[in-house]
C-alpha positions as CSV (number, residue, x, y, z in Angstrom):
1,X,-55.2,-71.8,-36.2
2,X,-52.4,-69.4,-34.6
3,X,-49.7,-69.4,-36.8
4,X,-46.4,-67.5,-37.0
5,X,-44.8,-65.7,-39.6
6,X,-42.2,-63.3,-39.3
7,X,-40.2,-61.9,-42.2
8,X,-37.4,-59.3,-41.7
9,X,-36.0,-57.3,-44.9
10,X,-33.6,-54.5,-46.0
11,X,-35.4,-52.6,-48.5
12,X,-32.0,-51.1,-50.6
13,X,-31.5,-48.9,-53.0
14,X,-28.5,-50.6,-54.4
15,X,-31.5,-53.2,-55.2
16,X,-33.1,-51.3,-57.1
17,X,-36.0,-50.8,-54.3
18,X,-37.2,-47.4,-52.9
19,X,-38.6,-46.2,-49.9
20,X,-41.2,-44.5,-50.7
21,X,-42.5,-47.0,-53.3
22,X,-42.8,-49.6,-50.5
23,X,-44.6,-47.2,-48.4
24,X,-46.5,-46.4,-51.1
25,X,-47.2,-49.9,-52.5
26,X,-47.9,-51.1,-48.9
27,X,-50.7,-48.3,-47.5
28,X,-52.1,-48.0,-51.5
29,X,-51.4,-44.4,-51.5
30,X,-49.9,-41.9,-54.2
31,X,-46.3,-40.6,-53.5
32,X,-43.9,-38.7,-55.2
33,X,-40.1,-40.2,-54.6
34,X,-38.4,-36.7,-54.8
35,X,-35.2,-38.4,-55.0
36,X,-35.1,-39.6,-58.6
37,X,-39.0,-38.1,-59.3
38,X,-40.7,-40.9,-59.9
39,X,-44.7,-40.9,-58.8
40,X,-45.9,-44.4,-57.2
41,X,-49.6,-44.6,-57.2
42,X,-50.9,-47.8,-55.8
43,X,-54.5,-45.9,-54.4
44,X,-55.9,-48.7,-56.8
45,X,-54.7,-51.3,-54.7
46,X,-57.2,-53.5,-52.8
47,X,-57.0,-55.8,-49.3
48,X,-55.6,-52.8,-47.2
49,X,-57.4,-52.8,-43.3
50,X,-55.6,-50.6,-41.3
51,X,-52.6,-47.7,-41.7
52,X,-50.6,-45.7,-39.0
53,X,-47.4,-43.9,-38.3
54,X,-46.1,-44.3,-34.7
55,X,-43.3,-41.6,-33.9
56,X,-40.3,-41.5,-31.4
57,X,-40.5,-38.3,-29.2
58,X,-37.8,-36.6,-30.8
59,X,-39.0,-37.1,-34.9
60,X,-40.6,-34.2,-36.7
61,X,-44.8,-34.0,-36.1
62,X,-44.4,-33.9,-40.3
63,X,-43.5,-37.3,-40.2
64,X,-46.6,-38.3,-39.9
65,X,-47.1,-38.2,-43.1
66,X,-45.2,-41.2,-44.5
67,X,-44.8,-39.0,-47.9
68,X,-42.6,-36.8,-45.8
69,X,-41.2,-39.4,-44.1
70,X,-39.5,-41.1,-46.4
71,X,-38.8,-39.0,-48.9
72,X,-36.8,-37.3,-45.8
73,X,-35.3,-41.1,-45.5
74,X,-34.5,-40.3,-49.6
75,X,-32.7,-37.3,-49.0
76,X,-30.3,-38.1,-46.3
77,X,-29.3,-41.4,-47.4
78,X,-26.5,-40.0,-50.2
79,X,-25.2,-43.4,-51.4
80,X,-26.1,-45.2,-54.7
81,X,-26.4,-49.1,-52.5
82,X,-28.0,-46.6,-49.2
83,X,-30.3,-49.0,-47.0
84,X,-33.3,-47.3,-46.5
85,X,-35.5,-48.9,-44.6
86,X,-35.9,-52.6,-42.7
87,X,-39.2,-54.2,-43.5
88,X,-40.9,-56.1,-40.8
89,X,-43.8,-58.6,-42.5
90,X,-45.8,-60.4,-39.6
91,X,-49.1,-62.6,-39.6
92,X,-51.5,-61.7,-38.0
93,X,-53.6,-64.4,-35.6
94,X,-57.2,-65.1,-37.3
95,X,-58.5,-66.3,-33.7
96,X,-57.9,-62.0,-33.3
97,X,-60.9,-59.5,-34.3
98,X,-59.5,-56.2,-36.7
99,X,-59.5,-53.8,-33.3
100,X,-57.0,-56.5,-31.2
101,X,-55.3,-57.3,-33.9
102,X,-54.7,-53.5,-34.7
103,X,-53.6,-53.4,-30.7
104,X,-51.4,-55.6,-31.1
105,X,-49.2,-54.8,-33.7
106,X,-49.7,-51.3,-32.1
107,X,-48.0,-51.9,-28.9
108,X,-45.7,-54.6,-30.3
109,X,-44.0,-52.1,-32.1
110,X,-44.2,-49.3,-29.5
111,X,-42.1,-52.0,-27.1
112,X,-39.9,-52.7,-29.5
113,X,-39.3,-50.5,-32.2
114,X,-40.5,-46.7,-31.8
115,X,-39.2,-46.8,-27.8
116,X,-36.1,-47.3,-28.7
117,X,-36.0,-44.3,-31.6
118,X,-37.1,-46.2,-35.0
119,X,-40.4,-44.1,-37.1
120,X,-42.9,-47.0,-38.1
121,X,-44.8,-47.0,-40.8
122,X,-47.7,-49.5,-40.4
123,X,-50.2,-51.5,-43.0
124,X,-52.1,-54.3,-42.0
125,X,-53.7,-56.1,-45.3
126,X,-56.4,-58.8,-45.8
127,X,-58.1,-59.8,-48.5
128,X,-60.1,-62.0,-46.5
129,X,-58.1,-65.2,-48.2
130,X,-57.4,-66.8,-45.0
131,X,-54.0,-64.3,-44.9
132,X,-54.5,-61.6,-42.6
133,X,-50.5,-60.0,-41.7
134,X,-49.0,-56.5,-41.4
135,X,-45.8,-54.9,-42.8
136,X,-43.9,-52.9,-40.7
137,X,-41.7,-50.5,-42.6
138,X,-38.6,-49.0,-39.6
139,X,-36.2,-46.2,-40.3
140,X,-32.5,-47.1,-39.9
141,X,-31.1,-44.0,-39.0
142,X,-31.4,-43.0,-35.0
143,X,-33.0,-39.2,-34.6
144,X,-31.2,-36.6,-32.5
145,X,-32.7,-34.8,-30.1
146,X,-32.9,-31.4,-32.6
147,X,-35.5,-33.8,-34.6
148,X,-32.3,-34.5,-37.6
149,X,-31.4,-37.4,-38.6
150,X,-28.2,-38.9,-37.3
151,X,-25.7,-40.5,-38.2
152,X,-25.5,-44.7,-38.9
153,X,-21.8,-45.2,-37.5
154,X,-19.3,-43.1,-36.4
155,X,-15.1,-44.1,-37.0
156,X,-12.9,-45.0,-34.5
157,X,-9.3,-45.4,-34.4
158,X,-7.9,-48.7,-33.7
159,X,-5.0,-47.8,-31.5
160,X,-1.5,-49.3,-31.0
161,X,0.0,-51.2,-27.8
162,X,0.9,-47.9,-26.6
163,X,-2.3,-46.0,-26.7
164,X,-0.9,-44.1,-30.0
165,X,-2.9,-44.4,-33.4
166,X,-1.9,-46.6,-35.8
167,X,-0.2,-44.7,-39.2
168,X,-0.8,-46.4,-42.7
169,X,1.5,-46.6,-45.6
170,X,-0.9,-44.1,-47.3
171,X,-0.2,-41.3,-44.2
172,X,-3.8,-42.0,-43.3
173,X,-4.5,-43.6,-39.8
174,X,-6.2,-47.0,-39.2
175,X,-9.8,-46.5,-38.2
176,X,-13.1,-49.2,-38.0
177,X,-16.8,-48.1,-37.9
178,X,-18.6,-48.4,-35.0
179,X,-22.7,-48.5,-35.1
180,X,-24.4,-45.6,-33.4
181,X,-27.5,-48.3,-32.5
182,X,-27.5,-51.9,-31.8
183,X,-30.6,-52.3,-34.6
184,X,-28.4,-54.1,-36.9
185,X,-26.8,-56.5,-33.9
186,X,-27.5,-60.4,-35.2
187,X,-29.4,-61.0,-31.7
188,X,-31.5,-58.6,-32.4
189,X,-33.6,-60.5,-35.0
190,X,-34.2,-63.4,-32.4
191,X,-35.1,-60.6,-30.0
192,X,-37.8,-59.1,-32.5
193,X,-38.8,-62.7,-33.0
194,X,-39.1,-63.9,-29.7
195,X,-41.5,-60.6,-28.2
196,X,-43.6,-61.0,-31.3
197,X,-44.6,-64.8,-29.9
198,X,-44.3,-63.7,-26.8
199,X,-47.0,-60.6,-26.9
200,X,-49.0,-62.8,-29.8
201,X,-49.6,-65.2,-27.0
202,X,-50.2,-62.9,-24.3
203,X,-53.8,-61.9,-26.7
204,X,-54.7,-65.3,-27.4
205,X,-54.5,-65.8,-23.7
206,X,-56.6,-62.8,-22.4
207,X,-59.0,-63.3,-25.2
208,X,-59.2,-66.7,-23.9
209,X,-58.2,-68.4,-27.2
210,X,-56.5,-71.9,-26.1
211,X,-53.9,-71.5,-29.0
212,X,-50.1,-70.8,-28.7
213,X,-47.5,-69.7,-31.1
214,X,-43.6,-70.6,-31.0
215,X,-40.9,-68.6,-33.1
216,X,-38.6,-71.2,-32.4
217,X,-37.9,-73.7,-35.7
218,X,-39.6,-77.3,-34.6
219,X,-36.0,-78.5,-34.1
220,X,-35.1,-75.9,-31.6
221,X,-38.5,-76.8,-30.0
222,X,-37.8,-80.5,-29.9
223,X,-40.8,-81.7,-32.0
224,X,-39.7,-84.2,-34.6
225,X,-42.2,-83.0,-37.9
226,X,-41.8,-82.2,-41.7
227,X,-42.4,-78.5,-41.8
228,X,-45.0,-77.8,-44.0
229,X,-44.1,-75.6,-47.2
230,X,-45.5,-71.6,-47.3
231,X,-48.9,-72.0,-49.8
232,X,-47.8,-67.9,-51.0
233,X,-50.8,-65.5,-52.2
234,X,-52.3,-67.5,-55.2
235,X,-52.6,-71.0,-53.9
236,X,-53.9,-70.0,-50.1
237,X,-56.9,-67.5,-52.4
238,X,-57.4,-70.9,-54.5
239,X,-57.7,-73.5,-51.5
240,X,-60.2,-70.5,-49.6
241,X,-62.4,-70.8,-52.7
242,X,-62.2,-74.7,-52.5
243,X,-60.5,-74.9,-55.2
244,X,-57.1,-78.5,-54.6
245,X,-53.5,-76.8,-55.4
246,X,-50.3,-78.8,-55.6
247,X,-48.7,-76.9,-52.9
248,X,-52.1,-77.9,-51.0
249,X,-52.1,-81.1,-51.7
250,X,-48.6,-81.4,-50.5
251,X,-49.8,-79.5,-47.2
252,X,-52.4,-81.7,-46.7
253,X,-50.3,-85.3,-46.9
254,X,-47.0,-83.5,-44.2
255,X,-50.0,-82.7,-42.7
256,X,-51.3,-86.5,-41.8
257,X,-47.5,-87.5,-42.3
258,X,-46.8,-85.5,-38.9
259,X,-50.2,-86.8,-37.1
260,X,-49.0,-90.4,-38.0
261,X,-45.4,-89.3,-36.7
262,X,-47.3,-87.8,-33.0
263,X,-48.9,-90.4,-33.4
264,X,-46.7,-93.1,-32.8
265,X,-43.6,-91.5,-30.7
266,X,-46.7,-90.9,-28.3
267,X,-47.4,-95.0,-28.5
268,X,-43.8,-95.5,-27.6
269,X,-43.8,-93.4,-24.9
270,X,-46.4,-94.8,-23.2
271,X,-44.7,-98.2,-23.6
272,X,-40.9,-96.6,-22.1
273,X,-43.2,-95.3,-19.3
274,X,-44.9,-98.6,-18.6
275,X,-41.5,-100.6,-19.1
276,X,-39.9,-98.6,-16.5
277,X,-42.7,-98.7,-14.0
278,X,-42.7,-102.6,-14.2
279,X,-39.0,-102.3,-13.2
280,X,-39.4,-99.6,-10.8
281,X,-41.8,-102.2,-9.2
282,X,-39.4,-105.2,-9.2
283,X,-36.9,-102.7,-7.6
284,X,-38.1,-101.8,-4.6
285,X,-40.7,-104.9,-3.7
286,X,-38.4,-106.7,-1.4
287,X,-41.3,-107.2,1.3
288,X,-42.1,-110.3,2.7
289,X,-45.8,-110.8,1.0
290,X,-44.2,-110.3,-2.1
291,X,-41.5,-113.5,-1.4
292,X,-44.5,-115.4,0.1
293,X,-45.6,-114.6,-3.9
294,X,-43.0,-115.4,-5.6
295,X,-43.1,-118.4,-4.2
296,X,-46.6,-119.0,-4.6
297,X,-45.8,-117.9,-8.2
298,X,-43.8,-121.1,-8.8
299,X,-46.7,-123.0,-8.8
300,X,-49.1,-121.2,-10.9
301,X,-46.9,-119.5,-13.6
302,X,-44.0,-119.2,-15.3
303,X,-40.9,-116.4,-13.6
304,X,-41.6,-113.2,-15.4
305,X,-38.1,-112.7,-16.0
306,X,-38.7,-115.3,-19.1
307,X,-41.7,-113.5,-21.5
308,X,-41.9,-116.5,-24.4
309,X,-42.4,-118.6,-21.1
310,X,-44.9,-116.7,-19.6
311,X,-47.2,-116.7,-23.0
312,X,-46.5,-120.5,-24.0
313,X,-47.9,-121.2,-20.5
314,X,-51.5,-119.5,-21.4
315,X,-51.4,-120.7,-24.8
316,X,-51.1,-124.3,-23.9
317,X,-53.8,-124.0,-20.8
318,X,-56.1,-122.3,-23.3
319,X,-55.7,-124.2,-26.5
320,X,-59.0,-125.9,-26.3
321,X,-60.9,-122.1,-25.8
322,X,-60.5,-120.8,-29.1
323,X,-61.4,-117.0,-28.7
324,X,-59.7,-113.4,-29.8
325,X,-57.6,-113.3,-26.5
326,X,-55.8,-116.6,-27.4
327,X,-55.0,-115.3,-31.5
328,X,-53.7,-112.2,-29.5
329,X,-51.1,-114.7,-27.2
330,X,-49.7,-116.4,-30.2
331,X,-49.3,-112.9,-32.1
332,X,-47.4,-112.0,-29.4
333,X,-45.5,-115.1,-28.8
334,X,-44.5,-114.9,-32.5
335,X,-43.5,-111.4,-32.0
336,X,-41.2,-112.3,-29.1
337,X,-39.7,-114.8,-30.7
338,X,-38.9,-112.8,-33.9
339,X,-36.8,-110.3,-32.2
340,X,-35.3,-113.2,-30.0
341,X,-36.6,-111.2,-26.8
342,X,-37.6,-112.9,-23.8
343,X,-37.1,-110.6,-21.3
344,X,-38.6,-107.1,-19.5
345,X,-35.2,-105.7,-20.3
346,X,-34.7,-106.9,-24.0
347,X,-38.0,-106.2,-24.8
348,X,-37.2,-102.5,-23.4
349,X,-34.1,-101.9,-25.6
350,X,-36.5,-103.4,-28.8
351,X,-38.6,-100.5,-28.1
352,X,-35.5,-98.2,-27.6
353,X,-34.3,-99.5,-31.0
354,X,-37.6,-98.5,-32.0
355,X,-37.6,-95.0,-31.1
356,X,-34.6,-94.4,-32.1
357,X,-35.5,-95.8,-35.7
358,X,-38.3,-93.3,-35.9
359,X,-36.7,-90.5,-34.7
360,X,-34.0,-90.9,-37.5
361,X,-36.4,-91.6,-39.9
362,X,-38.0,-88.9,-39.2
363,X,-35.0,-86.4,-39.7
364,X,-34.2,-88.1,-43.3
365,X,-37.9,-87.6,-44.4
366,X,-37.1,-84.4,-43.1
367,X,-34.6,-83.4,-44.9
368,X,-35.7,-85.8,-48.1
369,X,-38.4,-82.8,-47.6
370,X,-36.6,-79.7,-47.8
371,X,-34.5,-80.8,-50.7
372,X,-37.8,-81.1,-53.0
373,X,-39.1,-77.8,-51.7
374,X,-36.3,-75.8,-52.5
375,X,-36.1,-78.1,-56.2
376,X,-39.9,-77.0,-56.7
377,X,-38.5,-73.2,-55.3
378,X,-35.8,-73.0,-58.3
379,X,-38.1,-74.4,-61.1
380,X,-40.8,-72.1,-59.8
381,X,-38.7,-69.3,-59.8
382,X,-36.9,-69.6,-62.6
383,X,-40.5,-70.4,-64.6
384,X,-41.1,-67.2,-63.3
385,X,-38.3,-65.4,-64.2
386,X,-38.4,-67.0,-67.8
387,X,-42.2,-66.0,-68.5
388,X,-41.9,-62.0,-67.3
389,X,-38.1,-61.8,-68.5
390,X,-39.3,-60.3,-72.1
391,X,-41.5,-57.6,-70.2
392,X,-38.8,-57.0,-67.9
393,X,-35.8,-56.4,-71.2
394,X,-39.1,-53.7,-72.7
395,X,-39.6,-52.0,-69.1
396,X,-35.7,-51.2,-68.9
397,X,-35.5,-50.4,-72.3
398,X,-38.5,-47.6,-72.7
399,X,-37.4,-43.6,-72.4
400,X,-37.8,-42.8,-68.6
401,X,-40.9,-40.7,-69.2
402,X,-42.7,-44.0,-70.2
403,X,-41.6,-46.1,-67.1
404,X,-44.1,-44.8,-64.5
405,X,-47.3,-45.6,-66.6
406,X,-45.6,-49.1,-68.6
407,X,-44.8,-49.7,-64.1
408,X,-48.1,-49.2,-63.6
409,X,-49.3,-51.7,-65.8
410,X,-46.8,-54.4,-65.6
411,X,-47.0,-54.2,-62.1
412,X,-47.1,-57.7,-60.7
413,X,-44.9,-58.8,-63.3
414,X,-42.4,-57.0,-62.8
415,X,-42.6,-57.4,-59.0
416,X,-42.4,-61.4,-59.6
417,X,-39.3,-61.0,-62.2
418,X,-37.4,-59.3,-59.9
419,X,-38.3,-61.7,-57.0
420,X,-37.6,-64.5,-59.0
421,X,-34.4,-63.4,-60.7
422,X,-33.1,-62.3,-56.7
423,X,-34.1,-66.0,-55.7
424,X,-32.4,-67.2,-58.9
425,X,-28.8,-65.5,-57.6
426,X,-28.8,-66.2,-54.5
427,X,-29.6,-70.3,-54.6
428,X,-27.6,-70.3,-57.9
429,X,-24.8,-69.7,-56.9
430,X,-21.8,-69.5,-59.4
431,X,-23.4,-71.7,-61.4
432,X,-26.3,-69.6,-63.7
433,X,-27.9,-72.3,-66.0
434,X,-31.9,-72.7,-65.5
435,X,-31.8,-76.2,-65.9
436,X,-35.4,-76.8,-64.7
437,X,-36.1,-80.7,-66.4
438,X,-33.0,-81.7,-64.4
439,X,-34.7,-80.4,-61.0
440,X,-37.9,-81.6,-62.1
441,X,-35.9,-85.1,-62.3
442,X,-34.5,-84.9,-59.5
443,X,-37.8,-84.4,-57.5
444,X,-39.4,-87.4,-59.0
445,X,-36.4,-89.6,-57.6
446,X,-36.2,-87.3,-54.2
447,X,-40.4,-88.0,-53.9
448,X,-39.7,-91.9,-54.4
449,X,-37.3,-91.6,-51.5
450,X,-39.5,-90.1,-49.1
451,X,-42.6,-92.7,-50.0
452,X,-39.2,-95.8,-49.0
453,X,-38.7,-93.6,-45.8
454,X,-42.5,-93.0,-44.8
455,X,-43.1,-96.8,-45.3
456,X,-40.3,-97.6,-43.5
457,X,-42.1,-95.5,-40.7
458,X,-45.4,-97.5,-41.3
459,X,-43.9,-100.4,-40.4
460,X,-42.4,-98.6,-37.4
461,X,-45.9,-97.8,-36.5
462,X,-46.8,-101.5,-37.2
463,X,-44.4,-103.3,-35.1
464,X,-45.0,-100.1,-32.6
465,X,-48.9,-101.9,-32.0
466,X,-47.7,-105.2,-31.9
467,X,-44.8,-104.6,-28.9
468,X,-48.7,-102.5,-26.9
469,X,-50.1,-106.5,-27.9
470,X,-47.6,-107.6,-25.9
471,X,-48.3,-105.4,-23.1
472,X,-51.7,-106.3,-23.1
473,X,-50.8,-110.1,-22.8
474,X,-48.3,-109.0,-19.6
475,X,-50.8,-107.0,-18.1
476,X,-53.2,-109.2,-18.4
477,X,-51.2,-112.4,-17.0
478,X,-50.2,-110.3,-13.9
479,X,-53.9,-109.7,-13.1
480,X,-54.5,-113.2,-13.9
481,X,-50.9,-114.5,-11.3
482,X,-52.9,-111.4,-8.5
483,X,-55.5,-113.4,-8.5
484,X,-54.0,-116.9,-8.2
485,X,-51.5,-115.5,-5.7
486,X,-54.6,-114.2,-3.5
487,X,-56.2,-117.5,-4.1
488,X,-53.1,-119.6,-2.5
489,X,-52.8,-117.1,0.0
490,X,-55.8,-118.0,1.3
491,X,-55.9,-121.0,1.1
492,X,-52.6,-121.4,3.1
493,X,-55.0,-118.8,6.0
494,X,-56.9,-121.1,5.8
């Protein structure tokens, strides 16, 4: 099944990142960073399926070498907190072969980035673990016509109502920063996300694949279902080998629950359609035959506006004929009596209430699942932070001349620690306490809450089934009524 995933990140020197290191890691190459003298060697990295660089017309051809390209970026950026590159990570549709995947990424990158002036460094990764994806590193400065780097922004003087420059107390004039390109604007992310969905669907359709992807969240699509959690590389590889993981179990449970939610929504929709058709027929049919049928009906079955009377009449008339149908009529009668439903209108109101309850309960399950996932992520990142903390401390304490060898030996541990530290900093807020035991207790409480909500969903499902039985009984009575009416009409004609 084709999945949608697009993640946008900024590689910043202020966060200890390097554009050269990022490019070397993603491409599996050995590149020296001339800014700090560190050599980044990832030639032993596996799973790299394809790499290439795409350049705009005004870029020097020397930039086709990624070492030259990214060292040029490192050189032009002077600040300690400079933004060096933008990374876009995308999931590739497994339904397409490698050649088509490359064509897809290439077209997307050209249309959205290269054609507006960005240099793009592309790397496709595939470890045969069911997670083919691409990393796209993009430059953040425009290029001048003479192939030199342009400015990211320029200063503009702020003018008063008379068109004069506003002077500050220190003697300088008041200015504001104006971006020279619109690449950092907020709506660009949405534009790039939609473009990836559109071009992916185009390729799927051209290759006779029925699957579709959508860049919008479930909520924006109007789909009320619980989002699955991200498996991660380790869990994905284990699941691929048939090894069951906790994250895999969570996703299987969520998928099963979503299947039930979709089923309930579909059945409620069918019931509402049926009731609308009943009320529409009743309102539209004013012919003389209809009036005659109503007169004849008074001698056969009770009027349809009292559903309980209709069912009660059938049960009494067939009390000697014990069969499955009679039990169904008795169940439907009891259901209507318990809900105090006597008319089609009241039945419609009851089903509408079921629909609303299903919607609210689904939203509550989604909120609970999100809170659970947030806590699980905190626990996971906190445990990684503590596990690799000592290695990272040793890395920062050793001499710079030995840091490269140490980094190459403990690359995974250092990356995991830095990633965990960043996540915890962003999500813990002012609190810096790793309350793992407390979070685990909260997860247990949230799981109980979700189970309670899910049981409510199953109750709704059962009630929908009872309403469907009422529908079947009414339809059968309508058919019986039509036959009796036809017989009476034939008798009158004779």
